[in-house]
Structure formats: C-alpha cells, structure tokens
LOZA-425391 format. One line per 2 residues: number of its first residue (from 0); their letters; for each residue x, y, z of C-alpha. Coordinates in steps of 0.5 Angstrom, whole numbers, plus 500, padded with zeros to 3 digits. Each point is the difference from the previous one (the first is absolute). Example, Ala and Ser with C-alpha at 12.3 -4.5 7.8 and 13.67 -1.06 7.14 Angstrom:
0) AS) 525/491/516  502/507/498
END
This chain:
0) MS) 900/400/587  506/500/505
2) AP) 506/495/501  500/494/504
4) AT) 500/501/507  507/500/504
6) PP) 503/493/501  499/497/507
8) AD) 506/500/505  502/493/499
10) RR) 501/501/492  505/506/502
12) DF) 504/495/505  500/495/495
14) LK) 503/505/494  505/502/505
16) TA) 503/493/502  499/497/493
18) GA) 506/498/496  502/505/495
20) VT) 502/498/492  505/504/498
22) LT) 501/501/492  507/500/497
24) GA) 501/499/493  499/493/500
26) AI) 494/500/504  495/503/495
28) AG) 498/493/497  498/495/506
30) TA) 494/499/503  497/495/505
32) PF) 497/494/496  492/499/501
34) AQ) 498/495/505  500/493/497
36) AR) 497/497/505  495/502/506
38) VR) 503/505/504  501/498/507
40) QE) 496/503/506  502/501/507
42) DG) 498/495/505  492/502/502
44) EK) 500/506/494  493/499/496
46) KP) 501/499/493  496/505/496
48) VI) 494/498/496  500/502/493
50) GH) 494/500/495  502/501/493
52) IG) 496/504/495  502/499/493
54) TG) 504/493/498  502/501/493
56) SR) 507/500/497  503/506/504
58) WN) 498/497/506  505/495/500
60) GP) 505/505/502  497/504/506
62) GM) 495/495/501  505/494/502
64) QA) 504/505/504  495/502/504
66) AS) 498/493/501  507/498/503
68) RG) 499/505/506  493/498/502
70) TT) 494/495/499  496/500/494
72) KI) 492/499/502  497/503/494
74) LC) 501/501/492  495/504/496
76) DV) 500/501/492  495/500/495
78) DR) 504/495/496  499/493/503
80) GH) 506/498/496  504/505/503
82) LE) 497/498/507  502/493/500
84) AA) 507/501/497  502/505/506
86) AK) 497/495/505  504/494/497
88) KI) 506/505/501  498/502/507
90) KD) 499/493/502  506/497/497
92) KY) 505/505/503  497/501/506
94) GD) 495/495/502  494/505/501
96) DP) 493/498/497  497/507/499
98) EL) 492/501/498  499/502/493
100) TD) 495/505/498  498/505/495
102) DY) 497/505/505  506/505/503
104) RK) 495/502/505  501/493/503
106) VI) 507/502/501  498/507/503
108) DD) 495/497/505  504/495/503
110) PE) 502/502/507  506/495/500
112) VD) 504/503/494  505/505/502
114) VV) 503/502/493  497/501/493
116) VI) 504/499/494  497/503/494
118) VT) 503/498/493  494/502/495
120) PD) 499/504/494  501/508/502
122) HW) 492/501/500  500/495/505
124) HT) 505/503/505  496/506/504
126) KP) 493/497/502  503/494/504
128) LI) 506/504/502  496/505/504
130) EA) 495/494/502  506/496/503
132) VR) 503/506/504  493/502/503
134) AG) 499/493/502  507/500/504
136) KD) 504/497/495  507/502/498
138) VY) 501/499/492  506/499/495
140) CE) 497/503/493  503/499/493
142) KP) 502/506/496  497/504/497
144) LT) 496/502/506  494/503/497
146) LT) 496/501/493  499/507/501
148) IQ) 502/506/504  494/500/505
150) EG) 501/493/502  507/502/502
152) ID) 497/506/504  495/495/503
154) IC) 505/495/502  504/505/503
156) KA) 494/502/505  499/493/502
158) VE) 507/498/502  501/506/503
160) ET) 493/500/504  501/492/502
162) GR) 508/500/501  501/494/497
164) TV) 506/497/496  500/500/493
166) QV) 506/499/495  500/501/493
168) GT) 503/495/495  505/505/497
170) QQ) 506/495/502  505/505/496
172) RT) 501/504/507  503/494/504
174) EM) 502/495/495  503/499/493
176) GR) 507/500/503  499/507/503
178) KF) 501/503/494  495/505/501
180) LT) 501/502/507  507/501/499
182) AV) 498/505/494  496/504/505
184) AL) 505/499/505  505/503/495
186) VR) 495/506/499  499/501/508
188) EG) 507/500/501  501/506/495
190) RL) 504/496/495  496/502/494
192) GD) 499/507/502  493/503/499
194) VK) 496/496/496  497/503/494
196) KI) 497/495/496  498/493/500
198) TC) 498/495/494  496/494/502
200) GI) 500/495/494  494/495/501
202) GG) 499/497/493  494/500/496
204) AP) 494/496/500  498/494/495
206) TS) 495/502/495  494/495/497
208) GE) 496/499/494  492/499/501
210) IP) 499/495/506  494/496/499
212) AV) 495/499/506  499/493/502
214) DP) 497/496/506  505/500/506
216) PQ) 503/494/503  496/496/504
218) EL) 505/501/506  499/507/500
220) NW) 495/505/503  500/505/495
222) EK) 495/505/503  504/500/507
224) WL) 507/501/496  497/506/497
226) GQ) 498/503/507  499/507/500
228) TP) 501/501/492  494/500/495
230) EV) 497/493/498  504/498/493
232) PF) 501/494/496  505/495/502
234) RK) 506/501/494  505/495/498
236) DG) 504/498/494  506/496/502
238) RQ) 504/504/505  496/506/499
240) TN) 495/501/505  496/506/504
242) CH) 502/495/506  505/498/504
244) YE) 507/502/499  498/504/494
246) FR) 495/504/503  506/505/501
248) WW) 499/503/493  493/502/501
250) YE) 498/507/504  494/497/502
252) YS) 504/495/505  507/504/500
254) GG) 504/505/498  505/497/495
256) KM) 507/500/500  499/507/504
258) TD) 498/497/506  503/493/499
260) WG) 507/502/500  499/507/502
262) AH) 498/498/507  507/498/500
264) HV) 504/505/497  496/506/501
266) DI) 500/498/508  508/499/500
268) AQ) 500/507/496  496/504/505
270) WV) 504/496/506  506/503/497
272) LD) 497/507/500  497/499/507
274) QN) 493/502/497  496/494/502
276) GE) 497/504/507  494/503/501
278) GQ) 498/506/496  506/498/495
280) GP) 500/498/493  500/503/493
282) TK) 497/507/499  499/499/492
284) IV) 500/494/495  502/501/493
286) PN) 499/495/495  504/500/493
288) MD) 494/497/496  504/499/494
290) KV) 503/494/504  493/497/502
292) VH) 497/494/497  493/498/502
294) PA) 499/493/496  492/501/501
296) GM) 500/507/499  497/506/505
298) DE) 494/504/499  500/507/503
300) NG) 498/498/507  506/495/500
302) MP) 496/494/499  502/494/495
304) VE) 497/500/494  500/493/499
306) DD) 498/495/505  503/493/497
308) KY) 507/501/501  506/503/505
310) NA) 499/507/501  505/502/505
312) AS) 506/505/497  505/495/496
314) KF) 505/506/499  500/507/504
316) EV) 504/505/503  498/505/506
318) TA) 504/505/504  498/501/507
320) FF) 502/507/503  502/500/508
322) PN) 503/506/504  507/503/499
324) DV) 499/499/493  501/492/500
326) EV) 497/496/494  498/493/500
328) VI) 499/497/493  496/494/499
330) SS) 502/496/494  498/494/496
332) DA) 506/501/496  506/501/505
334) RN) 504/494/503  496/497/505
336) GL) 503/503/507  501/507/502
338) LI) 505/505/498  502/505/506
340) EG) 503/506/498  503/505/505
342) TK) 504/506/500  506/496/502
344) GR) 499/493/496  495/495/498
346) IF) 499/493/501  495/495/496
348) VS) 497/494/505  495/495/498
350) RG) 499/492/502  507/498/497
352) DL) 504/506/500  503/506/504
354) TG) 505/504/496  503/507/500
356) TP) 506/504/502  497/501/507
358) VE) 499/492/501  507/499/497
360) EL) 503/505/506  497/495/505
362) KD) 506/496/499  505/505/503
364) NP) 494/504/504  495/496/503
366) LP) 493/502/503  501/502/507
368) EG) 498/495/505  492/500/501
370) AL) 499/503/493  495/494/498
372) ER) 497/500/506  498/507/500
374) AY) 497/500/493  496/494/503
376) KN) 496/504/504  506/500/506
378) QP) 499/492/501  504/494/499
380) VA) 499/498/492  496/494/500
382) GS) 502/494/496  494/500/496
384) HM) 493/504/499  496/495/504
386) EN) 505/499/505  499/508/501
388) FF) 493/499/500  499/495/506
390) AA) 506/504/504  495/506/499
392) RN) 494/497/502  504/497/506
394) GD) 502/507/502  507/499/498
396) AE) 500/505/494  496/504/496
398) PI) 498/498/493  505/502/495
400) SD) 494/501/495  494/503/503
402) VF) 494/501/497  501/508/501
404) SH) 506/500/496  498/496/495
406) HR) 493/503/499  504/507/498
408) AL) 505/496/495  494/497/497
410) TT) 496/506/500  506/503/495
412) CH) 498/493/496  493/501/500
414) LA) 500/508/498  505/498/494
416) NI) 495/495/497  494/505/501
418) AI) 505/505/496  501/495/494
420) RL) 493/498/500  498/508/500
422) GR) 506/502/495  501/506/505
424) EL) 504/502/505  498/500/508
426) EW) 501/505/506  500/496/506
428) DP) 499/503/507  504/494/505
430) KA) 497/503/506  493/500/498
432) QK) 501/494/496  496/503/494
434) IV) 501/502/493  500/507/499
436) GD) 495/504/495  498/493/496
438) DQ) 493/497/502  500/495/495
440) AQ) 507/498/502  498/500/508
442) SM) 495/496/498  504/494/498
444) TA) 504/500/507  494/495/502
446) RT) 495/495/497  493/498/501
448) KR) 500/493/503  495/494/497
450) DG) 494/499/505  502/496/506
452) YD) 508/501/499  501/507/504
454) YE) 503/501/506  499/504/506
456) V) 505/505/502
END
C-alpha cells in the first residue's frame, strides 16, 4: 500500500496563499466554533448531496455537522427510532425531508449522493465504506475505523485505488482547543528533545453480570444490526445490552476501550512519533498480564469463556516497542491523556489540559510562525474536523485524519488486544503487516464474516 497521490496543483496554490494561524502563548486554547446554521454556498456552487448510514446518539455530532454543508437526501439506520429522530432534527434545522431506510445499499446505489457519513458500530464500518468509495462517493467515517487489521488493509487498498476522499473521525487532530496539535508541534520543533516514552491513559471498560436474552425491540432489525458477526440472541438488562452504545464492551463488535479511546490517544502517540506511514508501526507488543482483567474469561484460543456478559478487557496494560528504543504504554489505569517524555522535558496533553515546562516556556519563547500548520500536514489548520473533510473533497486541503495513518495507529490497538487475549507478546512486521512466528495470533488479524455480509476487496 502506498500513500495517496500528490495533491493537485490548485491545492498547492491554495496553501501558498491561505492565511496562516500563528501560535502564541495565548493561542493554544482557541478554535473556530462549529457552524450553527447551514454553511453558505457560493453563487452557482452545487451543494453536495449527503447520505447517512447510522443515525444513533453519536450521529448528532458529525451527522449534523455534515448536514450543515449540503442537502441530506437519505438516512439509513436499522433502528426506526434512530431514523425518525434524525429525520426530525434534519427537517427542523435545515428543511430537508430525507428518505428513510434500513438498507444501506440504497445510500450507496443512489447516483445523486456525493458524500456518505458513516456513524455505525465498529463492525459496520468497513463494508459500506469500501462499497461507497468504489461507487464514487467521498466518506466521513467515525472511529475506530475497523474491527480487524485486515479490514484496515482492505480499506487502504480501496481508497488508494479509487482516489476518493475519506476522513476518519479522530477529531483530536483538529479540535479540542488544538491542544494535541500543539503537543505535536512542540515535539516537531525539538522542545522535548528525542521522545523516548509515551504513556496513553485510555481508561478501563465496565463489567456486567449475566445479561438475559430477550426479544429485540420491534423498531430494531436485529439481524441487520449483527451484520458480519455471528447470529446471537439480543440481550438487555436495564442499560446493559449487546447493542447500541454498549456494543463497545463486546469483542464481537468492537475492541473495548483499547480501540474506543485508543483510536484517539494511540493515534496521537504515533503522530507524535511520525510512525503512522507506510511500513511504520511497532515491532513488538508486550502485555503485562498481571494487570489484565477479562470479565468473561478467555480460553487458550483467546475466545470469551462466557457469552452472556461484557467480554472486552476491563483493565489492561500493554507496551508497544517502536524504532529507536521508543516505548508506547497503553494503560487503563493511567490518567486519561498522553504523557510524552523526551530527553529535554516532558508534557501531558488531554482534552482538558496541556501542561509541562515546555508548555510554560511558550510564554517567553512561542513556537515559530507556521509551526501548527507544518504539523497539520503543511496546510492551514481547519476550524473543525468536518470543515477539513469538505475542504479536502474540494481539493483545497488534505484530510488530516486519512485512512492510511489511522490504520497504522489502530493496528497497534488491534495487536494489543490480540496480545492480551492470548496472554503473550507478539512480534510485528510493519512492512509486511504480519505477526511473525505465531500463526494463531496471525489468524486473529482477520475474521470470518457471516454469509451475505462479506465485501469484495
């Protein structure tokens, strides 16, 4: 897999003439607010036609942001309640009256749809994304992008071959007061010296007791919700369930906190290290099994022993070893955020904080003009992640969270999950994208899909 093609000349001209945002000691916190009304179109400019796949609670963020920039023609969700609530929001705010469906193929097959917004559970990202780009659509897809490493390889192949614009919803690269971007710029400008260790605190996952099998709600198409995963009963006990938001705590549909928050913080860690390109990534993954708790237990094949309770790891600690003797620790116990330690100093960055001596020194020694832009793929920093996506599809920017870099970071998270499920360290070849000398672990980099839910690579 290679990097995306060189951007067109008109984008390069744009980047030369666009106004720069200069970082000063007081400029760390501010970003432009999200658009609160439909974005104005230039005279004669065609508004993009948007189709949405998945309209649950998370959709209210990126879904509505995308809707402000085009015409929403179709909404798809396998839960009728989600569909109707989203349609009402779209109509009340923007006046669009979209078609409602539980068949995502109607979004893909509609020749008028230019942009597809995917905000589904993790196991429903890859199939519609690949089919959308092959149908000539541009895609905004929420994180984590994939359920397995092989899915990431397949997505990268499809995006490379089609040349479509795809943005992954790792908003920390653009938003959150530009704290994470500033942290990257501090490292790029040498303020920490050589980075030797990064600790990613991503929190633990909840546990559950036995969750009984019950009839799924009438408004939910449970068979379609399961998609590529095995047919199992719908389970619910109060808020605890194997569906909707709580899908995150089941390995069948997600990777637990390792991919839920790891998709954000490990992404930033590898961005800091410049280890998210082709052939880059960790070479060894070592789990600290004394700190791993799997609430449903794991057998010798890394499969949950019990099938009626949350089974993703509730506690864990894993160290990923990168080139130049750099360690990235992924921990459920460490403070949420990233502790970045270098030979000249260290900083801590989270969605609420950016602290450390190198940050304090910005007051008297601000970063040079253009430092944020250089870290932001040598382009003006967008006011929002969605703004960057639409600028990219117009040829005015590059997607700041492209599938190629996100796949490399998420690969680390997937490897960490395989290591703690099997209870042993793994050797990884980032160029071949294969686990070395462990056929059982390598087999877990992909999954068999249920009949009717596979995709063509």
